[in-house]
C-alpha positions in Angstrom: 134.5 288.1 115.1 132.9 290.1 112.3 135.0 291.4 109.4 136.6 294.7 110.2 134.9 297.8 108.6 136.9 300.5 106.8 135.3 303.8 106.0 136.8 305.3 102.9 136.2 309.0 102.5 137.4 310.4 99.2 135.8 312.4 96.4 137.8 310.7 93.7 135.8 307.7 92.3 139.0 306.1 91.0 140.6 306.1 94.4 137.4 304.9 96.1 137.2 302.0 93.7 140.8 301.1 94.1 140.5 301.1 97.9 137.2 299.2 97.9 138.5 296.4 95.7 141.8 296.1 97.7 140.1 296.1 101.1 137.3 293.7 100.1 139.9 291.3 98.7 141.5 291.2 102.1 138.1 290.5 103.8 137.2 294.0 105.0 133.7 295.5 104.9 133.9 298.8 103.1 131.7 301.8 103.7 132.2 304.9 101.5 131.6 308.6 101.6 132.3 311.2 98.9 132.8 314.3 101.0 133.8 315.3 104.5 130.2 316.0 105.7 129.0 312.6 104.6 132.2 311.0 105.9 131.7 312.4 109.4 128.0 311.3 109.4 128.9 307.8 108.3 131.7 307.5 110.9 129.3 308.5 113.6 126.5 306.2 112.4 128.6 303.1 111.5 131.5 303.3 113.9 134.0 301.7 111.6 137.2 300.0 112.8 139.3 302.5 110.8 138.8 305.6 108.6 140.8 306.3 105.5 140.3 310.0 104.8 141.3 312.2 101.9 142.2 315.8 102.9 141.1 317.9 99.9 137.4 317.3 99.6 134.2 319.4 99.0 132.0 320.6 101.8 134.4 319.8 104.7 138.1 319.0 104.3 139.7 315.9 105.8 141.6 317.8 108.5 138.4 319.2 109.9 136.8 315.7 109.7 139.7 314.1 111.5 139.6 316.8 114.2 135.9 316.4 114.6 136.2 312.6 114.9 138.9 312.9 117.6 136.9 315.6 119.5 133.8 313.4 119.7 133.9 310.8 122.5 131.9 308.4 120.4 134.5 308.4 117.6 137.7 309.5 119.3 139.1 306.0 119.5 138.6 305.2 115.8 142.0 305.2 114.1 142.2 307.7 111.2 144.6 307.5 108.3 144.9 310.6 106.2 145.5 309.9 102.5 146.5 313.0 100.6 148.4 314.4 97.6 149.6 317.1 100.0 153.1 315.9 100.7 154.9 319.0 102.1 156.3 318.7 105.6 153.9 321.5 106.7 150.9 319.5 105.3 152.0 316.3 107.2 152.4 318.3 110.4 148.9 319.8 109.9 147.6 316.2 109.5 149.3 315.0 112.6 148.0 317.9 114.6 144.4 316.5 114.1 145.2 313.4 116.1 145.2 311.1 113.1 147.2 308.0 113.6 148.9 308.0 110.2 149.5 310.1 107.1 150.1 308.6 103.6 150.9 310.6 100.6 149.5 310.0 97.1 150.5 308.2 95.0 150.6 305.4 97.5 151.2 301.7 97.5 147.9 299.8 98.2 149.8 297.0 99.9 151.5 299.5 102.3 148.1 301.0 103.1 146.6 297.5 103.7 149.5 296.8 106.1 149.0 300.0 108.0 145.2 299.5 108.3 145.7 295.9 109.5 148.3 297.1 112.1 145.9 299.8 113.4 143.0 297.4 113.7 145.1 294.8 115.5 146.3 297.4 117.9 142.8 298.7 118.4 141.4 295.2 119.1 144.1 294.2 121.6 
């Protein structure tokens, strides 16, 4: 079975590098996008095993990207993890309303994120 693919959509190059290094060390293939429009296009083109998606981004925010992914039959089954500095209860509820499978607030523990991604991929593949 090929290595699982993670699409990381974040406009912060430091976060992108951190996630790329951590995922690749665990054997994942990493695809990256720097804004919501590119992230949506990459998800549709590459059909990753999971999408890790920032909320506050240029061109198209992560909530709109997650909603678009879940509304498209081709991408609706791809698990989405929202990763955001927005930590208020109303922000988390807004994230959950998109259909995303998980919501993690920044700062975050990379090992916790890896565990959550692995659990979603295992669930998706079973």
